[in-house]
N, C-alpha and C positions, 0 to 999 in steps of 0.2 A: 149368495150375493157375489157379484163379480168384484175382484180386487182392483183397486186403482193401480195404474201403471206407474213405475218410478219416473221421476223427473229426469231432465237432461237430454231429452231427445231433440231439443233444438240444436244440439251438436251436429246432427246430420246436415242441417242447413249451413252451419258454419264451415263444415268440411268442403262443401262445394264452393262457397264464397272465397275460401282461403286459397283454393287451387287456381291461382291466376297467373302463375309463371309456367311456361312450357319448358320441359326438361331438355337439356342439351346432351346428356349422357344416359345411355340405357345399358342395363346389365341383367343377365339371367343368373339366378342364384338358387341354391338349395339350402334350406335350414332344417335341422333335425333337433328334436328335444326328447329326453328321456327323464321321466319323473318317478319318484318314490314318495308315497305319502302314508301317514299313519294317524288314525284317530286316537288321541290320548284320552279324551272324554267325548261324549256326544256333541259337544260344542267346540272343542279345541282340536285342531289338526296341525301336524307338523309335516314338512315336506322338504325334499331336495330335488332340484331340477338341473340337469346339464343340457346345454345347447351348444351346437357348433354350426358354422356357416361356411359354405363354399361360394365364392364370388367369381367375377370375371368369367362368366359363362361356364360355371361349374368347375373351374380349373384350379382355383387358388384358395386353400384354407386361410381364412382371414379373421375369424372371430370365434372365441370360445368362452363360455362362462358357466359358473356354478351359482345357483340361486338357493339360498337356505333360509327358511323362515317358517312362520306359522300363520294360520287363519283362525279367527274366532267368529263363531256364528251367534250373533245376538238373538236372532229369531229367524224364521224362514224367509224373511224379506230383506234382512240386513246382515252383512258380515264384513269383518275387517281383516286386513292382512298387513303384516310387518315382516320385512326380510332384508338380508344382507346379500349382496352380489359381488363375487370376485370374478373379474373378466380380464381377458387379454385380447388385444387387437393387433394384427400385423400391419405395420406401417410400410411406407414405400421403400424403406431401406431393408425390408424383410426382417426387422427385429419385432419381437412380440413385446408390446408395451402394456403394463398392467393398469387396470382401472378398479376403483372401489366405488360401490354404490350402496345406498340405503334407500328404501322406499316404504311408504305406508299408503294404504288405499282403503276406500270404502266402496262396497258394491251393493247396489239396490236391485232387488229382484221382484218382478211381478209376472202374473200369468193372465192370459186371455185365451180361453178354449185350449187348443193344443200348442199355443205359442208361449214361450218364455222370453221375457225382456230383461236384459241386464244393463245397468248403467254403472260403470266403474270409474271412479275419480281417484287419481294417484298423484302423490307428491313425491318426486324423486330427487335425490342428492347424489352428485357424482364428482369424483376427483380423478383426473387423467394422469397416466404415467406415474402412478404412485406418489403424486405430489411434486414431481420434478418436471412438469410440463413447461413449455415456453411462457405460459401465462402465469407462472409462479405457483402453480398448484391451487389457484382459486377455484373453489367448487362451482359447478354448474347446478342450477335448480330448474326442474321442469314440472309442469302440470301436464298430466297425460289423461285425456278423457276418451273412454272407449264405450261404444254402444253395441250390444250384441242382440240379435234376434234368433232364437232357436225354435225348431219345430220338434216338439217332444212327444209326438204321438206314439212312437215306438221306443222300447227300451234299448234295442240293439243299434238302430240307425238313427242318428240325430244330425240332420243338416243344419247349417247356420250361416248367417251373413253378419258382418261386423264392420265398423268404421272407427278409426282411432285418430285423434288429433293431438299433437304434442306442442306445447307452448313453452318456450324458453323464457324463464323469469329474469335471468341476468346474463350479462356478458362480462368480459374482463373489466370494462370500465363502469359496469353496473348501470348503464344508461339505455341499452337496447333491449327492448322487450318484443318478442316476435314469435310467430308461428314457425316451428322448426321442421316438422314433417307430418305427413298424413299417410294413413294406411287404409286400404280396403281389403276385406277378407271374404272368401266364400269357402266353406269347408264342410267336413263330415266327420262325426265321431262314430266309431263302431265299438260296441261293448260285447265282448265274447262271454263275459260273466261279470259279477259284481266287483271282481278284483282287477280286471284287465281292460284297459281302454286304449284304442288306437285312434289316430287322427291323421287326416290328410287335408290339406288346404291349398288354395291359390291366393297369393297376396300381391297387390300392387302398392309399392311404397314410393311416394313422392317426397323429395327433399325440397324445402321451401326457403325462399328469401336468401339464397346464396348464389354466387356466380357459378355458371356451368352446372346448374341444378341437375341432379341425377334422379332417374326413375328406375326402380328395381322391380323385376318380375320374378316372383319367388314361388317355388314349390316347397311346401312344408310337410314334414313327416313327424309324427309324435307318438309316444307310447307312455302310459302311466300305469303303474302297479300300486294298488292299495292293499295294505295288510294290517 
């Protein structure tokens, strides 16, 4: 019997509808991430991920973070994640300013023939500059919806496409609710064995509903080791 696909794929239509502003600034960037993960039980996994970014046409280190958390697999169709992120972002004065984030998400998974469909819904909390930002350290809250389609016929080579839409729940005055940014992915996972997985992807990121909106064209490289 064929499994029903998870909900949320209406997001793909929202992504196209939300992209109504043309970007004024364009940038080429390189993002890298390295992850370590360990299964504590068959259902519980802990992980640490480090990511860094080069911006301004690959010339300027501008972002670095460490993501530490755990995932719990309720069953083969549903799993949850909770994590803390310590990040630092380089501002125009060349100072590195800290950020603190917490997030929780639920991922729904379904299969159809050799295709795997993933619908991830995330709630994210963030405080900029260690609570010393110009906004008085008021937290930002985001809803981040991401839909992924993978072709899982081969164990070693797994191509995928994905789309993610961020919705900012609040602003400083708690009155502005808006779509914040949109991302389109096309990538490939390569597994050399069960412990090591490599990733390469191409990402287009649009910033939305801001003046001089920026579009980033990103090459991404990733590596995850499981033990």
